Residue, then its C-alpha position, 0 to 999 in steps of 0.5 A: m570636241q577638240c581644242w588648243d590649250r597652251n596651259i595644258h600643254r605647258a603643265f604637261r611639259r614641266r610634268q614630264e621634266e620631273g625626273a628626266c635625264e640625258a639621252s645616252m648618245g649625247g642629244k637631249a630626248y624630246y621624250r624623256n619618260s618611258p611608259l612604264i615609269l609614268l605607269e609607276r607613278a600613277n599606279h604605285y601598288y604596280q611592280s613589274g615581275t611579280y604578278r601571280t597569274q594563278t590568282g588572275i591578278l593582271p599587270g597594273s598597265y592591263q588596267h590603264i592601257p585599254p581606256i586610252l586606246q579605246a579613247y586614241l582610236s576613236t578619236f582619231r576615227h572620229l577626225h577621219i585620220e588613219t592610224w592602225i595597231a602595231h608590234g606588240t598590241l597588232l599580236g594581241w589583237w592576233w590572239n584575242g583582240q586585246i592588249l597581252p596581259w603583260d604587255w605595258d605599253a601599246d603601240v600604233q603608228v601612222s603614215g609619214q604624210t599623217l604625220s606631217y598633218l598632226g604636226r601641222s594642225l592638231k599639234y597640242t590640241t587636247h580632246n575629250y572622249k567619253s566611255g561609259d559614266v566617264e570622261r576624260q581628255y587627252l593631249l595630242d603632243v607631236s615631237p619638234y623632230y617629227a619631220e626627221r624621218t632617219r634614226g639619227d642618234g637614236v633618242n627621237i625615235t618617238d613621233a608623238r604622243w597620245i596623253v591622259v591630261r590628269n595623270s600624264l599616262f600615255i601611248d606612242i606614236t611613231g610615223i613610217s615614210e618611204t625614206n629612200p624611195f630611188d634605191r629601196p622603192g616600196v619599203w617603209s620603216c619607222k625611226n627604230q628601224h622596223e621596215y615593211y613593204m607597202t603592199e604588207i600595210w596597205p590597204l589596211k583592214e578593218t576590224t575590232f579591237e579593245g571593243v572599238t573599231a580599229l584597223v591593221p596592216f593587209a598582211y598582218d601575218t606577215v607582219l607579225m612573223e616577220e618581227y617575231e617569227a612564226e613562234a608567236l603566232a603558234g606558242t601558247e605560253h609567255e613566261r608564266w602566262v598560258l593563252f588559251p583558245i576561246t571557245 
C-alpha cells in the first residue's frame, strides 16, 4: 500500500533539520545527516570501532540495515521498479548474500530514467511493509536536485532516500545516467563519479540478498574489481574480521 502524507513528510524534514550543518563547499545540502549519525541516535549503545568480534557481537548497523533493505527491495519489486544493489552491499552479496558485518550503510542504485519517475510520481509517498509479525512504514523521499546529473559542488550526490518513518533510519538511493552520450557513449555514472559501461550493468541478474529477491549488475565481478580491486574478492580478512566460506 502506498499513499502520500504531507504530515509525515513535514515531520521527517523537521527531524532531518536537527543537528544539520551547512555544506563545506558553501552550498546547502538537501540531505544533511549521514546514515552513521542517525544510526547512533537510534541505537545509543552502538560504538564504532569497538566491535568484539571474537564474542560474536555485531555492529548496530547489522541489526538495523537488513530489515530496511528487505523492505526497499521487496516494495520496489512489487511496484515493478528496477533497482539493484551496489558498492559495499554488492560486495557483501558476493561473499555471503548478506550485508557485510562491518558495513554501516546500504548502497542501491537506479537508472536516471527510473529516478525521474520516482521524482515525478512517487516523491513523498509512504509504503507499508510487513515482515513476520512486524509492520513498518517507510517514506520515499526524492531530492529536489535529482535532475542534476553531474557532481556540481558535491553536496547533493544522494538522489533519494528510503526512510523508516518511526525512527528516521534510512538507506540512500543514487541514480546513474549517461551524462556525455556524444563523447563517451555507453558510459554511465553517478554524481559521486563512479563510472560503468552500460554492458556491465545490463541486463541485470536476479538473485537473493538478505532473504529477498534482488538484482545485481550483469558483470558484477568486473564492477567490484574496478571499485575495490581483485583483493576484495579474494582476501578473507578485514581489520579484525575474518570471513569463512560457507560449507
